[in-house]
PDB file of N, H, CA, C and O in Angstrom:
ATOM      1  N   MET A   1     114.187  91.868  85.272  1.00  0.00           N
ATOM      2  CA  MET A   1     112.939  91.238  84.912  1.00  0.00           C
ATOM      3  C   MET A   1     112.277  90.596  86.126  1.00  0.00           C
ATOM      4  O   MET A   1     111.064  90.716  86.301  1.00  0.00           O
ATOM      5  N   ILE A   2     113.056  89.918  86.964  1.00  0.00           N
ATOM      6  H   ILE A   2     114.041  89.821  86.821  1.00  0.00           H
ATOM      7  CA  ILE A   2     112.482  89.275  88.145  1.00  0.00           C
ATOM      8  C   ILE A   2     111.872  90.317  89.074  1.00  0.00           C
ATOM      9  O   ILE A   2     110.761  90.135  89.571  1.00  0.00           O
ATOM     10  N   HIS A   3     112.591  91.400  89.308  1.00  0.00           N
ATOM     11  H   HIS A   3     113.494  91.548  88.904  1.00  0.00           H
ATOM     12  CA  HIS A   3     112.049  92.440  90.188  1.00  0.00           C
ATOM     13  C   HIS A   3     110.808  93.082  89.583  1.00  0.00           C
ATOM     14  O   HIS A   3     109.883  93.434  90.315  1.00  0.00           O
ATOM     15  N   ARG A   4     110.766  93.238  88.284  1.00  0.00           N
ATOM     16  H   ARG A   4     111.517  92.952  87.689  1.00  0.00           H
ATOM     17  CA  ARG A   4     109.576  93.800  87.632  1.00  0.00           C
ATOM     18  C   ARG A   4     108.375  92.873  87.827  1.00  0.00           C
ATOM     19  O   ARG A   4     107.271  93.333  88.119  1.00  0.00           O
ATOM     20  N   LEU A   5     108.592  91.584  87.668  1.00  0.00           N
ATOM     21  H   LEU A   5     109.489  91.210  87.431  1.00  0.00           H
ATOM     22  CA  LEU A   5     107.504  90.630  87.886  1.00  0.00           C
ATOM     23  C   LEU A   5     107.059  90.624  89.341  1.00  0.00           C
ATOM     24  O   LEU A   5     105.870  90.478  89.625  1.00  0.00           O
ATOM     25  N   MET A   6     107.998  90.781  90.259  1.00  0.00           N
ATOM     26  H   MET A   6     108.964  90.900  90.028  1.00  0.00           H
ATOM     27  CA  MET A   6     107.636  90.878  91.672  1.00  0.00           C
ATOM     28  C   MET A   6     106.752  92.092  91.897  1.00  0.00           C
ATOM     29  O   MET A   6     105.745  92.018  92.601  1.00  0.00           O
ATOM     30  N   GLU A   7     107.134  93.209  91.295  1.00  0.00           N
ATOM     31  H   GLU A   7     107.952  93.269  90.723  1.00  0.00           H
ATOM     32  CA  GLU A   7     106.348  94.438  91.429  1.00  0.00           C
ATOM     33  C   GLU A   7     104.934  94.240  90.888  1.00  0.00           C
ATOM     34  O   GLU A   7     103.959  94.646  91.521  1.00  0.00           O
ATOM     35  N   LEU A   8     104.827  93.620  89.727  1.00  0.00           N
ATOM     36  H   LEU A   8     105.619  93.290  89.213  1.00  0.00           H
ATOM     37  CA  LEU A   8     103.527  93.416  89.098  1.00  0.00           C
ATOM     38  C   LEU A   8     102.627  92.484  89.900  1.00  0.00           C
ATOM     39  O   LEU A   8     101.403  92.601  89.847  1.00  0.00           O
ATOM     40  N   THR A   9     103.229  91.566  90.640  1.00  0.00           N
ATOM     41  H   THR A   9     104.224  91.472  90.683  1.00  0.00           H
ATOM     42  CA  THR A   9     102.441  90.603  91.402  1.00  0.00           C
ATOM     43  C   THR A   9     102.328  90.953  92.883  1.00  0.00           C
ATOM     44  O   THR A   9     101.708  90.219  93.652  1.00  0.00           O
ATOM     45  N   GLY A  10     102.927  92.071  93.280  1.00  0.00           N
ATOM     46  H   GLY A  10     103.431  92.667  92.655  1.00  0.00           H
ATOM     47  CA  GLY A  10     102.807  92.523  94.660  1.00  0.00           C
ATOM     48  C   GLY A  10     103.703  91.800  95.649  1.00  0.00           C
ATOM     49  O   GLY A  10     103.469  91.871  96.855  1.00  0.00           O
ATOM     50  N   VAL A  11     104.714  91.113  95.167  1.00  0.00           N
ATOM     51  H   VAL A  11     104.903  91.055  94.187  1.00  0.00           H
ATOM     52  CA  VAL A  11     105.658  90.411  96.040  1.00  0.00           C
ATOM     53  C   VAL A  11     106.816  91.352  96.343  1.00  0.00           C
ATOM     54  O   VAL A  11     107.443  91.884  95.427  1.00  0.00           O
ATOM     55  N   CYS A  12     107.100  91.559  97.625  1.00  0.00           N
ATOM     56  H   CYS A  12     106.590  91.128  98.370  1.00  0.00           H
ATOM     57  CA  CYS A  12     108.142  92.510  98.030  1.00  0.00           C
ATOM     58  C   CYS A  12     109.389  91.841  98.589  1.00  0.00           C
ATOM     59  O   CYS A  12     110.452  92.461  98.614  1.00  0.00           O
ATOM     60  N   ASP A  13     109.291  90.617  99.030  1.00  0.00           N
ATOM     61  H   ASP A  13     108.427  90.113  99.010  1.00  0.00           H
ATOM     62  CA  ASP A  13     110.379  89.934  99.714  1.00  0.00           C
ATOM     63  C   ASP A  13     111.051  88.928  98.776  1.00  0.00           C
ATOM     64  O   ASP A  13     110.426  87.946  98.375  1.00  0.00           O
ATOM     65  N   VAL A  14     112.312  89.164  98.426  1.00  0.00           N
ATOM     66  H   VAL A  14     112.820  89.962  98.752  1.00  0.00           H
ATOM     67  CA  VAL A  14     113.017  88.262  97.505  1.00  0.00           C
ATOM     68  C   VAL A  14     113.158  86.856  98.076  1.00  0.00           C
ATOM     69  O   VAL A  14     113.340  85.900  97.321  1.00  0.00           O
ATOM     70  N   ARG A  15     113.078  86.717  99.385  1.00  0.00           N
ATOM     71  H   ARG A  15     112.930  87.494  99.998  1.00  0.00           H
ATOM     72  CA  ARG A  15     113.176  85.387  99.998  1.00  0.00           C
ATOM     73  C   ARG A  15     111.954  84.530  99.706  1.00  0.00           C
ATOM     74  O   ARG A  15     111.966  83.322  99.942  1.00  0.00           O
ATOM     75  N   ARG A  16     110.899  85.155  99.190  1.00  0.00           N
ATOM     76  H   ARG A  16     110.889  86.137  98.998  1.00  0.00           H
ATOM     77  CA  ARG A  16     109.667  84.429  98.857  1.00  0.00           C
ATOM     78  C   ARG A  16     109.590  84.072  97.374  1.00  0.00           C
ATOM     79  O   ARG A  16     108.560  83.597  96.896  1.00  0.00           O
ATOM     80  N   VAL A  17     110.692  84.304  96.645  1.00  0.00           N
ATOM     81  H   VAL A  17     111.529  84.690  97.033  1.00  0.00           H
ATOM     82  CA  VAL A  17     110.692  84.073  95.202  1.00  0.00           C
ATOM     83  C   VAL A  17     111.685  82.968  94.857  1.00  0.00           C
ATOM     84  O   VAL A  17     112.833  82.993  95.300  1.00  0.00           O
ATOM     85  N   LEU A  18     111.239  82.013  94.075  1.00  0.00           N
ATOM     86  H   LEU A  18     110.306  81.993  93.716  1.00  0.00           H
ATOM     87  CA  LEU A  18     112.078  80.935  93.574  1.00  0.00           C
ATOM     88  C   LEU A  18     112.220  81.118  92.070  1.00  0.00           C
ATOM     89  O   LEU A  18     111.224  81.199  91.352  1.00  0.00           O
ATOM     90  N   ALA A  19     113.444  81.183  91.603  1.00  0.00           N
ATOM     91  H   ALA A  19     114.253  81.117  92.187  1.00  0.00           H
ATOM     92  CA  ALA A  19     113.700  81.237  90.162  1.00  0.00           C
ATOM     93  C   ALA A  19     114.385  79.930  89.778  1.00  0.00           C
ATOM     94  O   ALA A  19     115.530  79.687  90.161  1.00  0.00           O
ATOM     95  N   ALA A  20     113.690  79.103  89.030  1.00  0.00           N
ATOM     96  H   ALA A  20     112.761  79.301  88.719  1.00  0.00           H
ATOM     97  CA  ALA A  20     114.241  77.824  88.583  1.00  0.00           C
ATOM     98  C   ALA A  20     114.617  77.957  87.121  1.00  0.00           C
ATOM     99  O   ALA A  20     113.845  78.474  86.313  1.00  0.00           O
ATOM    100  N   GLY A  21     115.800  77.489  86.791  1.00  0.00           N
ATOM    101  H   GLY A  21     116.427  77.069  87.448  1.00  0.00           H
ATOM    102  CA  GLY A  21     116.227  77.599  85.405  1.00  0.00           C
ATOM    103  C   GLY A  21     117.246  76.550  85.026  1.00  0.00           C
ATOM    104  O   GLY A  21     117.872  75.921  85.879  1.00  0.00           O
ATOM    105  N   ASP A  22     117.398  76.376  83.720  1.00  0.00           N
ATOM    106  H   ASP A  22     116.890  76.887  83.027  1.00  0.00           H
ATOM    107  CA  ASP A  22     118.312  75.351  83.215  1.00  0.00           C
ATOM    108  C   ASP A  22     119.436  75.929  82.370  1.00  0.00           C
ATOM    109  O   ASP A  22     120.063  75.213  81.589  1.00  0.00           O
ATOM    110  N   THR A  23     119.691  77.224  82.524  1.00  0.00           N
ATOM    111  H   THR A  23     119.181  77.806  83.159  1.00  0.00           H
ATOM    112  CA  THR A  23     120.800  77.838  81.801  1.00  0.00           C
ATOM    113  C   THR A  23     121.642  78.679  82.762  1.00  0.00           C
ATOM    114  O   THR A  23     121.195  79.035  83.852  1.00  0.00           O
ATOM    115  N   VAL A  24     122.846  78.983  82.344  1.00  0.00           N
ATOM    116  H   VAL A  24     123.209  78.693  81.458  1.00  0.00           H
ATOM    117  CA  VAL A  24     123.724  79.852  83.126  1.00  0.00           C
ATOM    118  C   VAL A  24     123.066  81.210  83.326  1.00  0.00           C
ATOM    119  O   VAL A  24     123.154  81.785  84.411  1.00  0.00           O
ATOM    120  N   ASN A  25     122.413  81.726  82.303  1.00  0.00           N
ATOM    121  H   ASN A  25     122.341  81.259  81.422  1.00  0.00           H
ATOM    122  CA  ASN A  25     121.734  83.021  82.409  1.00  0.00           C
ATOM    123  C   ASN A  25     120.603  82.992  83.425  1.00  0.00           C
ATOM    124  O   ASN A  25     120.385  83.976  84.131  1.00  0.00           O
ATOM    125  N   ASP A  26     119.887  81.889  83.511  1.00  0.00           N
ATOM    126  H   ASP A  26     120.065  81.089  82.937  1.00  0.00           H
ATOM    127  CA  ASP A  26     118.816  81.758  84.507  1.00  0.00           C
ATOM    128  C   ASP A  26     119.377  81.857  85.922  1.00  0.00           C
ATOM    129  O   ASP A  26     118.835  82.572  86.765  1.00  0.00           O
ATOM    130  N   LEU A  27     120.464  81.134  86.176  1.00  0.00           N
ATOM    131  H   LEU A  27     120.904  80.553  85.491  1.00  0.00           H
ATOM    132  CA  LEU A  27     121.071  81.155  87.507  1.00  0.00           C
ATOM    133  C   LEU A  27     121.656  82.524  87.823  1.00  0.00           C
ATOM    134  O   LEU A  27     121.568  82.989  88.959  1.00  0.00           O
ATOM    135  N   ALA A  28     122.255  83.172  86.826  1.00  0.00           N
ATOM    136  H   ALA A  28     122.327  82.794  85.903  1.00  0.00           H
ATOM    137  CA  ALA A  28     122.811  84.516  87.034  1.00  0.00           C
ATOM    138  C   ALA A  28     121.699  85.519  87.324  1.00  0.00           C
ATOM    139  O   ALA A  28     121.859  86.383  88.187  1.00  0.00           O
ATOM    140  N   ALA A  29     120.589  85.416  86.624  1.00  0.00           N
ATOM    141  H   ALA A  29     120.460  84.714  85.923  1.00  0.00           H
ATOM    142  CA  ALA A  29     119.464  86.332  86.864  1.00  0.00           C
ATOM    143  C   ALA A  29     118.930  86.166  88.282  1.00  0.00           C
ATOM    144  O   ALA A  29     118.633  87.155  88.953  1.00  0.00           O
ATOM    145  N   ALA A  30     118.807  84.938  88.736  1.00  0.00           N
ATOM    146  H   ALA A  30     119.048  84.135  88.191  1.00  0.00           H
ATOM    147  CA  ALA A  30     118.337  84.684  90.099  1.00  0.00           C
ATOM    148  C   ALA A  30     119.316  85.264  91.111  1.00  0.00           C
ATOM    149  O   ALA A  30     118.908  85.923  92.068  1.00  0.00           O
ATOM    150  N   ARG A  31     120.593  85.022  90.903  1.00  0.00           N
ATOM    151  H   ARG A  31     120.924  84.487  90.126  1.00  0.00           H
ATOM    152  CA  ARG A  31     121.620  85.547  91.812  1.00  0.00           C
ATOM    153  C   ARG A  31     121.587  87.063  91.840  1.00  0.00           C
ATOM    154  O   ARG A  31     121.622  87.664  92.914  1.00  0.00           O
ATOM    155  N   ASN A  32     121.521  87.685  90.681  1.00  0.00           N
ATOM    156  H   ASN A  32     121.493  87.197  89.808  1.00  0.00           H
ATOM    157  CA  ASN A  32     121.510  89.147  90.597  1.00  0.00           C
ATOM    158  C   ASN A  32     120.271  89.755  91.248  1.00  0.00           C
ATOM    159  O   ASN A  32     120.331  90.858  91.790  1.00  0.00           O
ATOM    160  N   ALA A  33     119.158  89.043  91.196  1.00  0.00           N
ATOM    161  H   ALA A  33     119.110  88.147  90.756  1.00  0.00           H
ATOM    162  CA  ALA A  33     117.917  89.538  91.795  1.00  0.00           C
ATOM    163  C   ALA A  33     117.857  89.259  93.298  1.00  0.00           C
ATOM    164  O   ALA A  33     117.039  89.848  94.006  1.00  0.00           O
ATOM    165  N   GLY A  34     118.716  88.368  93.784  1.00  0.00           N
ATOM    166  H   GLY A  34     119.380  87.890  93.210  1.00  0.00           H
ATOM    167  CA  GLY A  34     118.713  88.043  95.201  1.00  0.00           C
ATOM    168  C   GLY A  34     117.641  87.051  95.615  1.00  0.00           C
ATOM    169  O   GLY A  34     117.333  86.921  96.799  1.00  0.00           O
ATOM    170  N   VAL A  35     117.073  86.353  94.644  1.00  0.00           N
ATOM    171  H   VAL A  35     117.324  86.459  93.681  1.00  0.00           H
ATOM    172  CA  VAL A  35     116.028  85.379  94.950  1.00  0.00           C
ATOM    173  C   VAL A  35     116.635  83.989  95.117  1.00  0.00           C
ATOM    174  O   VAL A  35     117.821  83.786  94.855  1.00  0.00           O
ATOM    175  N   VAL A  36     115.822  83.041  95.550  1.00  0.00           N
ATOM    176  H   VAL A  36     114.858  83.206  95.763  1.00  0.00           H
ATOM    177  CA  VAL A  36     116.269  81.665  95.701  1.00  0.00           C
ATOM    178  C   VAL A  36     116.486  81.075  94.304  1.00  0.00           C
ATOM    179  O   VAL A  36     115.579  81.088  93.472  1.00  0.00           O
ATOM    180  N   ALA A  37     117.683  80.565  94.056  1.00  0.00           N
ATOM    181  H   ALA A  37     118.420  80.555  94.732  1.00  0.00           H
ATOM    182  CA  ALA A  37     118.024  80.024  92.739  1.00  0.00           C
ATOM    183  C   ALA A  37     118.000  78.503  92.773  1.00  0.00           C
ATOM    184  O   ALA A  37     118.553  77.881  93.679  1.00  0.00           O
ATOM    185  N   ALA A  38     117.356  77.917  91.778  1.00  0.00           N
ATOM    186  H   ALA A  38     116.907  78.422  91.041  1.00  0.00           H
ATOM    187  CA  ALA A  38     117.324  76.461  91.647  1.00  0.00           C
ATOM    188  C   ALA A  38     117.750  76.089  90.239  1.00  0.00           C
ATOM    189  O   ALA A  38     117.139  76.522  89.261  1.00  0.00           O
ATOM    190  N   GLY A  39     118.788  75.293  90.140  1.00  0.00           N
ATOM    191  H   GLY A  39     119.284  74.942  90.934  1.00  0.00           H
ATOM    192  CA  GLY A  39     119.215  74.774  88.846  1.00  0.00           C
ATOM    193  C   GLY A  39     118.392  73.545  88.512  1.00  0.00           C
ATOM    194  O   GLY A  39     118.171  72.686  89.365  1.00  0.00           O
ATOM    195  N   VAL A  40     117.943  73.464  87.282  1.00  0.00           N
ATOM    196  H   VAL A  40     118.122  74.162  86.589  1.00  0.00           H
ATOM    197  CA  VAL A  40     117.121  72.343  86.829  1.00  0.00           C
ATOM    198  C   VAL A  40     117.926  71.543  85.809  1.00  0.00           C
ATOM    199  O   VAL A  40     118.422  72.096  84.828  1.00  0.00           O
ATOM    200  N   ARG A  41     118.052  70.232  86.049  1.00  0.00           N
ATOM    201  H   ARG A  41     117.649  69.783  86.846  1.00  0.00           H
ATOM    202  CA  ARG A  41     118.914  69.391  85.213  1.00  0.00           C
ATOM    203  C   ARG A  41     118.261  68.882  83.939  1.00  0.00           C
ATOM    204  O   ARG A  41     118.863  68.067  83.240  1.00  0.00           O
ATOM    205  N   THR A  42     117.075  69.320  83.614  1.00  0.00           N
ATOM    206  H   THR A  42     116.586  69.982  84.182  1.00  0.00           H
ATOM    207  CA  THR A  42     116.416  68.806  82.417  1.00  0.00           C
ATOM    208  C   THR A  42     116.743  69.623  81.178  1.00  0.00           C
ATOM    209  O   THR A  42     116.284  69.294  80.084  1.00  0.00           O
ATOM    210  N   GLY A  43     117.518  70.669  81.329  1.00  0.00           N
ATOM    211  H   GLY A  43     117.891  70.937  82.217  1.00  0.00           H
ATOM    212  CA  GLY A  43     117.865  71.519  80.185  1.00  0.00           C
ATOM    213  C   GLY A  43     119.286  71.283  79.739  1.00  0.00           C
ATOM    214  O   GLY A  43     119.776  70.153  79.747  1.00  0.00           O
ATOM    215  N   GLU A  44     119.943  72.354  79.350  1.00  0.00           N
ATOM    216  H   GLU A  44     119.546  73.271  79.343  1.00  0.00           H
ATOM    217  CA  GLU A  44     121.288  72.244  78.790  1.00  0.00           C
ATOM    218  C   GLU A  44     122.369  72.010  79.836  1.00  0.00           C
ATOM    219  O   GLU A  44     123.460  71.553  79.495  1.00  0.00           O
ATOM    220  N   LEU A  45     122.094  72.310  81.098  1.00  0.00           N
ATOM    221  H   LEU A  45     121.207  72.681  81.376  1.00  0.00           H
ATOM    222  CA  LEU A  45     123.108  72.150  82.139  1.00  0.00           C
ATOM    223  C   LEU A  45     123.007  70.787  82.824  1.00  0.00           C
ATOM    224  O   LEU A  45     121.915  70.299  83.118  1.00  0.00           O
ATOM    225  N   HIS A  46     124.155  70.197  83.065  1.00  0.00           N
ATOM    226  H   HIS A  46     125.041  70.593  82.825  1.00  0.00           H
ATOM    227  CA  HIS A  46     124.240  68.966  83.849  1.00  0.00           C
ATOM    228  C   HIS A  46     124.647  69.349  85.265  1.00  0.00           C
ATOM    229  O   HIS A  46     125.022  70.496  85.512  1.00  0.00           O
ATOM    230  N   ARG A  47     124.579  68.416  86.184  1.00  0.00           N
ATOM    231  H   ARG A  47     124.274  67.484  85.984  1.00  0.00           H
ATOM    232  CA  ARG A  47     124.886  68.702  87.589  1.00  0.00           C
ATOM    233  C   ARG A  47     126.257  69.363  87.747  1.00  0.00           C
ATOM    234  O   ARG A  47     126.387  70.331  88.496  1.00  0.00           O
ATOM    235  N   ALA A  48     127.259  68.868  87.071  1.00  0.00           N
ATOM    236  H   ALA A  48     127.154  68.082  86.462  1.00  0.00           H
ATOM    237  CA  ALA A  48     128.607  69.448  87.181  1.00  0.00           C
ATOM    238  C   ALA A  48     128.620  70.893  86.694  1.00  0.00           C
ATOM    239  O   ALA A  48     129.331  71.727  87.256  1.00  0.00           O
ATOM    240  N   ASP A  49     127.853  71.196  85.672  1.00  0.00           N
ATOM    241  H   ASP A  49     127.276  70.519  85.216  1.00  0.00           H
ATOM    242  CA  ASP A  49     127.769  72.567  85.157  1.00  0.00           C
ATOM    243  C   ASP A  49     127.060  73.476  86.152  1.00  0.00           C
ATOM    244  O   ASP A  49     127.484  74.612  86.369  1.00  0.00           O
ATOM    245  N   ILE A  50     125.987  72.986  86.756  1.00  0.00           N
ATOM    246  H   ILE A  50     125.643  72.064  86.580  1.00  0.00           H
ATOM    247  CA  ILE A  50     125.230  73.769  87.725  1.00  0.00           C
ATOM    248  C   ILE A  50     126.089  74.076  88.947  1.00  0.00           C
ATOM    249  O   ILE A  50     126.031  75.177  89.494  1.00  0.00           O
ATOM    250  N   ASP A  51     126.880  73.102  89.370  1.00  0.00           N
ATOM    251  H   ASP A  51     126.926  72.207  88.926  1.00  0.00           H
ATOM    252  CA  ASP A  51     127.669  73.260  90.597  1.00  0.00           C
ATOM    253  C   ASP A  51     128.688  74.386  90.538  1.00  0.00           C
ATOM    254  O   ASP A  51     129.120  74.861  91.588  1.00  0.00           O
ATOM    255  N   VAL A  52     129.086  74.828  89.367  1.00  0.00           N
ATOM    256  H   VAL A  52     128.736  74.442  88.514  1.00  0.00           H
ATOM    257  CA  VAL A  52     130.065  75.917  89.280  1.00  0.00           C
ATOM    258  C   VAL A  52     129.414  77.298  89.273  1.00  0.00           C
ATOM    259  O   VAL A  52     130.104  78.313  89.177  1.00  0.00           O
ATOM    260  N   HIS A  53     128.082  77.335  89.374  1.00  0.00           N
ATOM    261  H   HIS A  53     127.522  76.510  89.452  1.00  0.00           H
ATOM    262  CA  HIS A  53     127.352  78.601  89.403  1.00  0.00           C
ATOM    263  C   HIS A  53     126.561  78.698  90.711  1.00  0.00           C
ATOM    264  O   HIS A  53     126.106  77.680  91.234  1.00  0.00           O
ATOM    265  N   PRO A  54     126.396  79.906  91.237  1.00  0.00           N
ATOM    266  CA  PRO A  54     125.648  80.042  92.493  1.00  0.00           C
ATOM    267  C   PRO A  54     124.208  79.544  92.361  1.00  0.00           C
ATOM    268  O   PRO A  54     123.493  79.889  91.420  1.00  0.00           O
ATOM    269  N   HIS A  55     123.812  78.734  93.319  1.00  0.00           N
ATOM    270  H   HIS A  55     124.393  78.453  94.083  1.00  0.00           H
ATOM    271  CA  HIS A  55     122.450  78.213  93.369  1.00  0.00           C
ATOM    272  C   HIS A  55     122.179  77.737  94.786  1.00  0.00           C
ATOM    273  O   HIS A  55     123.108  77.560  95.573  1.00  0.00           O
ATOM    274  N   ILE A  56     120.944  77.535  95.105  1.00  0.00           N
ATOM    275  H   ILE A  56     120.188  77.679  94.465  1.00  0.00           H
ATOM    276  CA  ILE A  56     120.557  77.030  96.410  1.00  0.00           C
ATOM    277  C   ILE A  56     120.145  75.566  96.310  1.00  0.00           C
ATOM    278  O   ILE A  56     120.482  74.757  97.175  1.00  0.00           O
ATOM    279  N   HIS A  57     119.422  75.234  95.259  1.00  0.00           N
ATOM    280  H   HIS A  57     119.148  75.891  94.556  1.00  0.00           H
ATOM    281  CA  HIS A  57     118.899  73.884  95.064  1.00  0.00           C
ATOM    282  C   HIS A  57     119.251  73.390  93.669  1.00  0.00           C
ATOM    283  O   HIS A  57     119.470  74.179  92.750  1.00  0.00           O
ATOM    284  N   VAL A  58     119.301  72.076  93.530  1.00  0.00           N
ATOM    285  H   VAL A  58     119.123  71.435  94.276  1.00  0.00           H
ATOM    286  CA  VAL A  58     119.412  71.442  92.218  1.00  0.00           C
ATOM    287  C   VAL A  58     118.228  70.487  92.108  1.00  0.00           C
ATOM    288  O   VAL A  58     118.016  69.629  92.964  1.00  0.00           O
ATOM    289  N   LEU A  59     117.474  70.657  91.045  1.00  0.00           N
ATOM    290  H   LEU A  59     117.646  71.355  90.349  1.00  0.00           H
ATOM    291  CA  LEU A  59     116.269  69.857  90.839  1.00  0.00           C
ATOM    292  C   LEU A  59     116.454  68.932  89.650  1.00  0.00           C
ATOM    293  O   LEU A  59     117.122  69.280  88.676  1.00  0.00           O
ATOM    294  N   GLY A  60     115.859  67.750  89.736  1.00  0.00           N
ATOM    295  H   GLY A  60     115.317  67.467  90.528  1.00  0.00           H
ATOM    296  CA  GLY A  60     115.883  66.829  88.610  1.00  0.00           C
ATOM    297  C   GLY A  60     115.012  67.317  87.468  1.00  0.00           C
ATOM    298  O   GLY A  60     115.278  67.013  86.305  1.00  0.00           O
ATOM    299  N   GLY A  61     113.983  68.066  87.792  1.00  0.00           N
ATOM    300  H   GLY A  61     113.768  68.313  88.736  1.00  0.00           H
ATOM    301  CA  GLY A  61     113.066  68.605  86.794  1.00  0.00           C
ATOM    302  C   GLY A  61     112.098  69.562  87.453  1.00  0.00           C
ATOM    303  O   GLY A  61     112.080  69.696  88.677  1.00  0.00           O
ATOM    304  N   VAL A  62     111.303  70.219  86.652  1.00  0.00           N
ATOM    305  H   VAL A  62     111.318  70.110  85.658  1.00  0.00           H
ATOM    306  CA  VAL A  62     110.350  71.184  87.198  1.00  0.00           C
ATOM    307  C   VAL A  62     109.298  70.503  88.073  1.00  0.00           C
ATOM    308  O   VAL A  62     108.660  71.155  88.900  1.00  0.00           O
ATOM    309  N   ARG A  63     109.120  69.218  87.896  1.00  0.00           N
ATOM    310  H   ARG A  63     109.639  68.689  87.225  1.00  0.00           H
ATOM    311  CA  ARG A  63     108.172  68.476  88.738  1.00  0.00           C
ATOM    312  C   ARG A  63     108.566  68.527  90.209  1.00  0.00           C
ATOM    313  O   ARG A  63     107.732  68.279  91.080  1.00  0.00           O
ATOM    314  N   ASP A  64     109.834  68.849  90.498  1.00  0.00           N
ATOM    315  H   ASP A  64     110.512  69.051  89.790  1.00  0.00           H
ATOM    316  CA  ASP A  64     110.323  68.900  91.877  1.00  0.00           C
ATOM    317  C   ASP A  64     110.089  70.258  92.551  1.00  0.00           C
ATOM    318  O   ASP A  64     110.327  70.390  93.752  1.00  0.00           O
ATOM    319  N   ILE A  65     109.638  71.252  91.816  1.00  0.00           N
ATOM    320  H   ILE A  65     109.445  71.145  90.841  1.00  0.00           H
ATOM    321  CA  ILE A  65     109.443  72.597  92.382  1.00  0.00           C
ATOM    322  C   ILE A  65     108.433  72.611  93.528  1.00  0.00           C
ATOM    323  O   ILE A  65     108.714  73.240  94.548  1.00  0.00           O
ATOM    324  N   PRO A  66     107.273  71.956  93.423  1.00  0.00           N
ATOM    325  CA  PRO A  66     106.319  72.030  94.532  1.00  0.00           C
ATOM    326  C   PRO A  66     106.903  71.607  95.880  1.00  0.00           C
ATOM    327  O   PRO A  66     106.474  72.108  96.919  1.00  0.00           O
ATOM    328  N   GLY A  67     107.864  70.705  95.878  1.00  0.00           N
ATOM    329  H   GLY A  67     108.213  70.298  95.034  1.00  0.00           H
ATOM    330  CA  GLY A  67     108.477  70.277  97.121  1.00  0.00           C
ATOM    331  C   GLY A  67     109.297  71.350  97.803  1.00  0.00           C
ATOM    332  O   GLY A  67     109.585  71.245  98.995  1.00  0.00           O
ATOM    333  N   LEU A  68     109.679  72.383  97.064  1.00  0.00           N
ATOM    334  H   LEU A  68     109.445  72.468  96.095  1.00  0.00           H
ATOM    335  CA  LEU A  68     110.458  73.485  97.629  1.00  0.00           C
ATOM    336  C   LEU A  68     109.583  74.610  98.147  1.00  0.00           C
ATOM    337  O   LEU A  68     110.037  75.429  98.947  1.00  0.00           O
ATOM    338  N   LEU A  69     108.344  74.662  97.706  1.00  0.00           N
ATOM    339  H   LEU A  69     107.976  73.996  97.056  1.00  0.00           H
ATOM    340  CA  LEU A  69     107.472  75.782  98.042  1.00  0.00           C
ATOM    341  C   LEU A  69     106.900  75.639  99.436  1.00  0.00           C
ATOM    342  O   LEU A  69     106.470  74.563  99.849  1.00  0.00           O
ATOM    343  N   LYS A  70     106.906  76.754 100.148  1.00  0.00           N
ATOM    344  H   LYS A  70     107.255  77.629  99.812  1.00  0.00           H
ATOM    345  CA  LYS A  70     106.307  76.809 101.478  1.00  0.00           C
ATOM    346  C   LYS A  70     105.230  77.881 101.435  1.00  0.00           C
ATOM    347  O   LYS A  70     105.522  79.062 101.247  1.00  0.00           O
ATOM    348  N   ILE A  71     104.023  77.475 101.605  1.00  0.00           N
ATOM    349  H   ILE A  71     103.786  76.515 101.758  1.00  0.00           H
ATOM    350  CA  ILE A  71     102.898  78.415 101.573  1.00  0.00           C
ATOM    351  C   ILE A  71     102.683  78.929 102.994  1.00  0.00           C
ATOM    352  O   ILE A  71     102.512  78.149 103.930  1.00  0.00           O
ATOM    353  N   SER A  72     102.693  80.268 103.141  1.00  0.00           N
ATOM    354  H   SER A  72     102.831  80.902 102.380  1.00  0.00           H
ATOM    355  CA  SER A  72     102.432  80.827 104.475  1.00  0.00           C
ATOM    356  C   SER A  72     101.459  81.979 104.378  1.00  0.00           C
ATOM    357  O   SER A  72     101.113  82.581 105.394  1.00  0.00           O
TER     358      SER A  72
END
């Protein structure tokens, strides 16, 4: 799904994609797609739960996403 959305939006570089999610499936999808994964603590996962799954960032909430974005 992530790669399909990249195709539809013309994004070719997985390093330019951030997938933020609050479930194990969200983090797995990001990992499988090769994009930057961010665990969000406002959903069903707590910090300890997020830490056992591959991720790059842990966010307190979606309000923290703009701080990760780099516009170039």
